[in-house]
C-alpha positions in Angstrom: -7.4 63.2 -59.9 -10.2 60.7 -60.4 -13.4 59.9 -58.6 -14.3 56.2 -58.3 -17.9 55.3 -57.8 -18.5 51.7 -56.9 -21.9 50.0 -56.4 -21.5 46.9 -54.3 -23.5 44.5 -52.2 -24.2 45.8 -48.7 -22.6 42.9 -46.8 -19.3 43.5 -48.7 -18.8 47.0 -47.4 -16.5 46.0 -44.5 -14.3 43.9 -46.8 -13.9 46.7 -49.3 -13.2 49.3 -46.6 -10.5 47.1 -45.2 -8.9 46.5 -48.6 -8.9 50.2 -49.3 -7.4 51.0 -45.9 -4.6 48.5 -46.7 -3.8 50.6 -49.8 -3.6 53.8 -47.7 -6.9 55.3 -48.9 -7.8 57.8 -46.2 -11.4 58.6 -47.0 -14.5 57.4 -48.7 -18.2 58.1 -48.7 -20.7 55.3 -48.5 -24.4 55.7 -49.2 -27.3 53.2 -49.1 -28.9 53.1 -52.5 -31.4 50.9 -54.4 -31.2 49.9 -58.0 -31.2 47.1 -60.5 -29.2 46.0 -63.4 -29.5 43.2 -66.0 -31.1 40.9 -63.4 -34.1 43.2 -63.1 -34.6 42.2 -59.4 -36.2 38.9 -58.3 -39.4 37.4 -57.0 -40.0 36.5 -53.3 -42.8 34.8 -51.4 -44.4 36.5 -48.4 -47.3 34.7 -46.6 -47.9 32.6 -49.7 -48.1 35.6 -52.1 -45.4 36.1 -54.7 -44.2 39.6 -55.4 -41.4 41.2 -57.4 -38.5 43.0 -55.7 -37.2 45.1 -58.5 -35.0 47.6 -56.6 -32.3 45.8 -54.7 -30.4 47.4 -51.8 -26.8 48.3 -52.6 -24.0 50.5 -51.3 -22.5 53.3 -53.3 -18.9 54.2 -52.5 -17.4 57.4 -53.7 -13.6 57.7 -53.5 -11.4 60.6 -54.7 -7.8 59.5 -55.5 -4.8 60.6 -57.5 -4.4 59.3 -61.0 -1.6 56.8 -60.1 -3.9 55.0 -57.5 -6.7 54.1 -60.0 -5.6 50.6 -61.0 -4.7 49.5 -57.4 -8.0 50.8 -56.1 -10.0 49.1 -58.8 -8.2 45.8 -58.1 -8.9 46.1 -54.4 -12.6 46.8 -54.9 -13.0 43.9 -57.4 -11.0 41.5 -55.2 -12.9 42.3 -52.0 -16.4 42.9 -53.4 -16.7 39.9 -55.8 -18.9 37.0 -54.9 -18.9 35.6 -58.5 -22.7 35.9 -58.5 -25.1 38.2 -60.4 -25.5 41.6 -58.9 -21.9 42.1 -57.6 -22.0 45.6 -58.8 -20.1 48.1 -61.0 -17.2 50.5 -60.8 -17.2 53.9 -62.6 -14.1 56.1 -63.0 -14.7 59.8 -63.6 -12.2 62.6 -64.2 -12.2 65.2 -61.4 -11.4 68.8 -62.1 -10.8 70.2 -58.6 -11.1 69.5 -55.0 -11.0 71.9 -52.0 -10.7 71.2 -48.3 -13.2 73.5 -46.7 -11.4 73.9 -43.4 -8.0 74.9 -44.7 -8.7 76.0 -48.3 -6.2 73.5 -49.7 -6.8 72.6 -53.3 -6.0 69.8 -55.7 -4.4 66.6 -54.5 -3.3 68.2 -51.2 -7.0 68.5 -50.3 -7.4 64.8 -50.4 
């Protein structure tokens, strides 16, 4: 099993969710987060004063999948989240040792 963590732009959440549903992914967790990467934020004007916005709003998706789904899930996220502009985000793939469904006690991939 693998855990995919994807950081995406907030307005792309529905597109990514739809693409993952098309693959048969049955669950994901989405969190509102803030952060910055290489772009280090940007400057904005408010009532004539310039200020730096260094933490940009993002969405963090967490998806647990079987090993054989990794490539297709990555392709779906990249294809649906990309705007070809700076700040599109990142995808991280982590190994997952165990999963347990609390209600039934199922473990491993059957708990997904």
